[in-house]
C-alpha positions as CSV (number, residue, x, y, z in Angstrom):
1,X,-8.3,-38.9,-29.1
2,X,-10.3,-42.0,-30.0
3,X,-11.2,-43.0,-26.4
4,X,-8.9,-46.0,-26.4
5,X,-6.5,-46.9,-23.6
6,X,-3.1,-45.1,-24.0
7,X,-0.3,-47.3,-25.3
8,X,2.2,-48.5,-22.7
9,X,4.7,-49.8,-25.2
10,X,8.3,-49.5,-24.0
11,X,10.0,-46.5,-25.7
12,X,13.4,-46.9,-27.1
13,X,16.3,-45.9,-24.8
14,X,16.1,-42.2,-24.1
15,X,12.8,-41.6,-25.8
16,X,9.8,-40.2,-23.9
17,X,6.7,-42.3,-23.4
18,X,3.7,-40.5,-25.0
19,X,1.2,-38.8,-22.8
20,X,-2.4,-39.1,-23.9
21,X,-4.8,-36.2,-23.6
22,X,-6.6,-35.9,-20.2
23,X,-10.1,-37.6,-20.0
24,X,-13.1,-35.5,-21.0
25,X,-16.3,-35.1,-19.0
26,X,-17.8,-37.8,-21.2
27,X,-15.3,-40.4,-20.1
28,X,-16.7,-43.5,-18.5
29,X,-15.2,-46.5,-16.8
30,X,-14.3,-49.4,-19.0
31,X,-12.9,-52.8,-18.0
32,X,-9.3,-52.3,-17.1
33,X,-9.6,-48.6,-17.6
34,X,-10.4,-46.6,-14.5
35,X,-10.9,-43.2,-16.1
36,X,-14.1,-41.5,-14.8
37,X,-15.6,-38.1,-15.2
38,X,-14.3,-37.1,-11.7
39,X,-11.5,-34.6,-12.5
40,X,-8.7,-34.0,-9.9
41,X,-9.5,-30.8,-7.9
42,X,-6.5,-30.6,-5.5
43,X,-7.8,-27.3,-3.9
44,X,-10.9,-29.0,-2.5
45,X,-8.8,-31.3,-0.2
46,X,-7.3,-30.6,3.2
47,X,-4.1,-32.6,2.6
48,X,-0.8,-31.5,3.9
49,X,2.8,-32.6,4.1
50,X,3.5,-33.5,7.7
51,X,7.1,-34.6,7.6
52,X,9.7,-33.2,5.2
53,X,13.2,-34.6,5.7
54,X,16.0,-34.9,3.2
55,X,15.1,-38.5,2.4
56,X,11.5,-38.8,3.5
57,X,8.2,-37.0,3.0
58,X,5.0,-38.0,4.7
59,X,1.8,-36.7,3.2
60,X,-1.4,-36.7,5.3
61,X,-4.0,-36.9,2.6
62,X,-7.6,-35.9,3.0
63,X,-9.4,-39.3,2.9
64,X,-11.4,-38.1,-0.1
65,X,-8.2,-37.3,-2.0
66,X,-6.7,-40.7,-1.2
67,X,-9.9,-42.4,-2.4
68,X,-9.6,-40.3,-5.6
69,X,-5.9,-41.3,-6.0
70,X,-6.6,-45.0,-5.5
71,X,-9.4,-45.0,-8.0
72,X,-7.5,-42.9,-10.6
73,X,-4.0,-44.5,-10.5
74,X,-4.0,-45.1,-14.3
75,X,-4.7,-41.4,-14.9
76,X,-2.0,-40.3,-12.5
77,X,0.6,-42.6,-13.9
78,X,-0.1,-42.5,-17.6
79,X,-1.7,-39.1,-18.3
80,X,-0.5,-36.7,-15.7
81,X,3.2,-37.5,-16.0
82,X,5.4,-38.1,-19.0
83,X,8.3,-40.5,-18.4
84,X,11.4,-41.9,-20.1
85,X,13.1,-45.1,-19.1
86,X,16.5,-44.5,-17.4
87,X,19.4,-46.7,-18.5
88,X,20.3,-47.5,-14.9
89,X,16.7,-48.3,-14.0
90,X,13.6,-46.3,-13.1
91,X,11.4,-43.8,-15.0
92,X,12.5,-40.2,-15.3
93,X,9.7,-37.7,-15.0
94,X,10.0,-35.6,-18.1
95,X,6.8,-33.6,-17.5
96,X,4.3,-33.4,-14.6
97,X,1.0,-31.9,-15.7
98,X,0.3,-28.6,-13.9
99,X,-2.4,-28.9,-11.3
100,X,-2.3,-32.7,-11.3
101,X,-2.0,-34.9,-8.2
102,X,1.7,-35.3,-8.8
103,X,2.3,-31.6,-9.3
104,X,0.3,-30.6,-6.2
105,X,1.8,-33.4,-4.0
106,X,5.5,-33.0,-4.7
107,X,6.6,-34.8,-7.8
108,X,8.9,-32.8,-10.1
109,X,10.3,-33.1,-13.6
110,X,13.7,-34.8,-13.3
111,X,12.7,-37.1,-10.4
112,X,13.4,-40.8,-11.2
113,X,10.6,-43.1,-10.0
114,X,12.1,-46.4,-8.8
115,X,9.1,-48.1,-7.2
116,X,5.5,-47.7,-6.0
117,X,4.4,-49.9,-3.1
118,X,7.2,-52.3,-3.8
119,X,6.6,-52.6,-7.5
120,X,9.9,-51.7,-9.3
121,X,9.4,-49.3,-12.2
122,X,12.0,-49.7,-15.0
123,X,9.6,-49.2,-17.9
124,X,6.0,-48.6,-19.0
125,X,5.3,-52.3,-18.7
126,X,6.1,-52.1,-15.0
127,X,3.6,-49.3,-14.6
128,X,1.0,-51.6,-16.2
129,X,2.0,-54.5,-14.0
130,X,1.4,-52.2,-10.9
131,X,-2.0,-51.1,-12.3
132,X,-3.4,-54.5,-13.0
133,X,-1.8,-56.7,-10.3
134,X,-4.4,-57.7,-7.7
135,X,-1.7,-57.6,-5.0
136,X,-1.8,-53.8,-5.2
137,X,-5.6,-53.5,-5.4
138,X,-6.1,-53.3,-1.7
139,X,-3.5,-50.7,-1.0
140,X,-4.3,-48.0,1.5
141,X,-2.0,-45.4,0.1
142,X,1.2,-45.0,-2.0
143,X,4.8,-45.3,-0.9
144,X,6.9,-43.9,-3.8
145,X,10.6,-44.4,-3.8
146,X,12.5,-42.1,-6.2
147,X,15.8,-40.3,-6.8
148,X,15.8,-36.5,-6.8
149,X,19.0,-34.9,-7.9
150,X,20.7,-38.2,-7.4
151,X,19.6,-38.6,-3.8
152,X,17.0,-41.2,-2.6
153,X,13.7,-39.9,-1.4
154,X,10.6,-41.8,-0.2
155,X,7.2,-40.1,-0.4
156,X,4.5,-41.7,1.7
157,X,0.9,-40.8,0.8
158,X,-1.5,-42.0,3.5
159,X,-5.0,-41.0,4.8
160,X,-5.0,-38.3,7.5
161,X,-6.0,-38.9,11.0
């Protein structure tokens, strides 16, 4: 990999968006690119799912994990998951990297992401809009709305008490 930011060009209908290699220890922050040398280590956090209903999950995240998530959103959304645009809207998770935030906190291949914190996700450009829009910069967590096996599910990731 040449160190450049991964392409977020919209794939043709039914094609998967490419997933770049994970960052190396030599990675450093660059304007517009929040990759850092801090890898995700899910086993070091005391996070837990505190509510698990058919249509809603509440995750009580260790404040350190939430801080990691909010400072590594680009990595989570463009490197840890591989997506494909859905004809009816949303982004189907084709692959969730083992051990990643998404893997450890409940995202599954086959889920269809519909929105994060109110930002609709219909293609890779919507992911980029979410990542660069200052309106989302001060978020205190993530509220992810998705479809799982055709049924709506909201996953709320917030700092623990």
